C-alpha positions as CSV (number, residue, x, y, z in Angstrom):
1,M,-3.7,28.4,6.3
2,F,-6.6,26.2,5.4
3,R,-8.2,23.5,7.6
4,D,-11.0,21.1,6.9
5,K,-12.5,18.1,8.6
6,G,-15.5,15.9,8.2
7,T,-16.7,12.4,7.3
8,F,-16.4,10.4,4.1
9,A,-17.5,7.1,2.5
10,D,-15.7,5.4,-0.3
11,V,-17.7,2.9,-2.4
12,F,-16.6,0.7,-5.2
13,F,-19.0,-0.7,-7.9
14,E,-18.4,-3.5,-10.4
15,G,-20.7,-5.6,-12.6
16,A,-22.9,-5.9,-15.6
17,G,-24.6,-2.9,-17.0
18,T,-23.6,0.8,-17.2
19,P,-24.9,3.8,-15.3
20,G,-27.0,6.3,-17.2
21,D,-27.0,4.0,-20.3
22,V,-23.6,5.1,-21.4
23,P,-21.9,2.8,-23.9
24,G,-20.7,-0.7,-22.8
25,N,-22.1,-3.6,-20.9
26,Y,-19.8,-3.8,-17.8
27,S,-18.7,-1.1,-15.4
28,F,-16.1,-0.4,-12.7
29,A,-16.7,2.7,-10.6
30,S,-15.5,4.5,-7.5
31,L,-17.5,7.1,-5.7
32,T,-16.5,9.2,-2.6
33,F,-19.3,10.8,-0.5
34,H,-18.1,13.9,1.5
35,S,-19.8,15.2,4.6
36,S,-20.6,18.4,2.8
37,D,-23.3,16.5,0.8
38,L,-21.1,16.1,-2.3
39,A,-20.1,13.0,-4.2
40,E,-17.3,12.6,-6.7
41,G,-15.7,9.7,-8.5
42,F,-15.2,8.0,-11.8
43,V,-16.7,5.2,-14.0
44,D,-14.9,3.1,-16.6
45,T,-17.1,1.1,-18.9
46,F,-16.3,-1.9,-21.1
47,T,-17.9,-3.9,-23.9
48,C,-17.3,-7.6,-22.9
49,E,-18.2,-10.9,-24.6
50,A,-20.5,-13.2,-22.6
51,G,-18.7,-14.6,-19.5
52,E,-15.8,-12.2,-19.7
53,T,-14.8,-9.4,-17.4
54,P,-12.2,-6.6,-17.9
55,W,-9.9,-8.5,-15.5
56,G,-10.2,-11.8,-17.5
57,D,-12.2,-15.0,-17.0
58,E,-11.1,-18.0,-15.1
59,N,-8.7,-18.9,-18.0
60,G,-7.1,-15.5,-17.8
61,E,-8.5,-14.5,-21.2
62,N,-10.0,-11.0,-21.7
63,A,-12.6,-10.4,-24.4
64,C,-13.4,-6.8,-23.3
65,E,-12.7,-3.5,-24.9
66,M,-12.8,-0.1,-23.2
67,A,-16.1,1.6,-24.0
68,G,-15.8,4.9,-22.0
69,S,-14.4,6.7,-19.1
70,Y,-16.3,9.3,-17.0
71,F,-16.0,11.7,-14.1
72,M,-19.0,11.6,-11.6
73,W,-20.2,14.6,-9.7
74,G,-23.3,14.9,-7.4
75,E,-24.5,17.6,-5.1
76,N,-27.3,17.7,-2.5
77,M,-26.7,14.0,-1.7
78,T,-28.7,12.5,1.2
79,V,-26.9,11.0,4.1
80,V,-28.7,9.0,6.8
81,T,-26.5,7.9,9.7
82,G,-27.6,5.4,12.3
83,K,-26.8,5.8,16.0
84,G,-24.1,4.0,17.9
85,K,-20.5,3.2,17.5
86,A,-20.7,0.9,14.4
87,A,-23.9,2.2,12.9
88,S,-24.8,1.8,9.3
89,S,-25.0,4.8,7.0
90,T,-27.1,5.2,3.8
91,Y,-26.0,7.6,1.0
92,S,-28.3,8.4,-1.9
93,G,-28.9,10.9,-4.6
94,L,-28.3,11.7,-8.2
95,V,-24.9,12.1,-9.9
96,D,-24.0,13.4,-13.4
97,L,-21.4,11.7,-15.6
98,Y,-19.0,13.7,-17.8
99,D,-16.8,12.3,-20.6
100,A,-13.3,12.0,-19.3
101,T,-11.8,11.3,-22.7
102,T,-12.2,14.8,-24.1
103,E,-10.9,18.2,-22.9
104,E,-14.5,19.6,-23.0
105,G,-15.8,16.9,-20.6
106,A,-19.2,16.8,-22.3
107,T,-22.1,15.6,-20.2
108,A,-22.7,11.9,-20.9
109,A,-25.6,11.3,-18.5
110,R,-27.6,13.3,-16.0
111,N,-29.4,12.3,-12.8
112,V,-28.0,8.8,-12.5
113,P,-29.4,7.3,-9.3
114,V,-27.1,5.9,-6.5
115,S,-28.1,4.4,-3.2
116,V,-25.8,2.5,-0.9
117,T,-25.7,1.4,2.7
118,L,-22.4,0.9,4.4
119,S,-21.9,-1.0,7.7
120,P,-18.5,-0.7,9.3
121,T,-16.7,-4.0,10.0
122,G,-13.7,-4.7,12.2
123,A,-11.2,-2.3,13.7
124,T,-10.3,1.2,12.6
125,S,-7.2,2.2,10.7
126,K,-5.3,5.5,10.5
127,T,-3.4,6.9,7.6
128,T,-1.5,10.1,7.3
129,F,-0.3,11.7,4.1
130,T,2.1,14.7,4.1
131,D,3.4,16.7,1.1
132,S,5.5,19.8,0.6
133,F,6.7,21.8,-2.3
134,R,8.9,24.9,-2.7
135,D,8.5,27.0,-5.8
136,P,12.1,27.9,-6.8
137,E,11.0,31.1,-8.6
138,S,8.7,32.6,-6.1
139,G,10.2,31.0,-2.9
140,V,6.7,30.1,-1.7
141,T,6.5,26.9,0.3
142,Y,3.4,24.7,0.3
143,R,2.8,22.0,3.0
144,S,-0.2,19.7,3.5
145,R,-1.1,17.0,5.9
146,E,-4.2,14.8,5.7
147,T,-5.2,12.2,8.3
148,R,-7.9,9.6,7.8
149,I,-9.4,7.3,10.4
150,F,-11.5,4.6,8.7
151,S,-13.1,1.2,8.9
152,Y,-13.8,-1.2,6.0
153,A,-17.5,-1.7,5.5
154,T,-19.9,-4.2,3.9
155,V,-22.0,-2.5,1.3
156,Q,-25.4,-3.0,-0.2
157,G,-26.9,-1.0,-3.1
158,S,-26.0,0.2,-6.6
159,L,-25.1,2.9,-9.0
160,D,-28.0,2.7,-11.4
161,E,-28.1,-1.1,-10.9
162,V,-24.3,-1.7,-11.1
163,P,-23.8,-3.4,-7.7
164,A,-21.7,-2.0,-4.9
165,V,-19.0,-4.4,-4.0
166,D,-16.7,-2.8,-1.4
167,G,-16.4,0.3,0.8
168,S,-15.0,2.1,3.8
169,V,-16.3,4.9,6.0
170,G,-14.5,7.3,8.3
171,T,-13.3,10.8,9.2
172,Y,-10.7,13.1,7.8
173,S,-8.8,16.2,8.7
174,V,-6.7,18.3,6.3
175,R,-4.3,21.1,7.0
176,W,-2.7,23.1,4.2
177,V,-0.2,25.9,4.7
178,E,1.3,28.4,2.2
179,R,4.3,30.4,3.3
180,T,5.9,33.2,1.3
181,A,9.6,33.7,1.2
């Protein structure tokens, strides 16, 4: 049996520029900060013509081409949490980007700065995910359950000047069980 619980913050970034000067001129990214001072996520970059975004302009046209896709990983992140029920939290540190288009996952950029402040808004929500699997050959059964209690949050900050646009903060608990036949 394995159990884990802690806090998290999910942040989404979108806008002109690319983190770590990787190819392209527009980025979309998602980064999750874990209570264990880790951060993980992804970045997709695009090369867009002026006035275009990967999701199309107001005419629905899209003059963008995929430029790259990257995994993000950061350790020793700094978390500063305010006091009170709906206190803001600031997450900052350096992340590395790894090429997600190759098996080798070569390092694309090191020490990319990220700093965001999240302020919870509104009520909390709760989600629960369950999963189970039985290996027919070994007879081993695996079961997991994850519960998240979260609030959406307003965000300020950036991933190397790519602006933060949305986020959420909360707590999680995970239970994972393996049973042999």
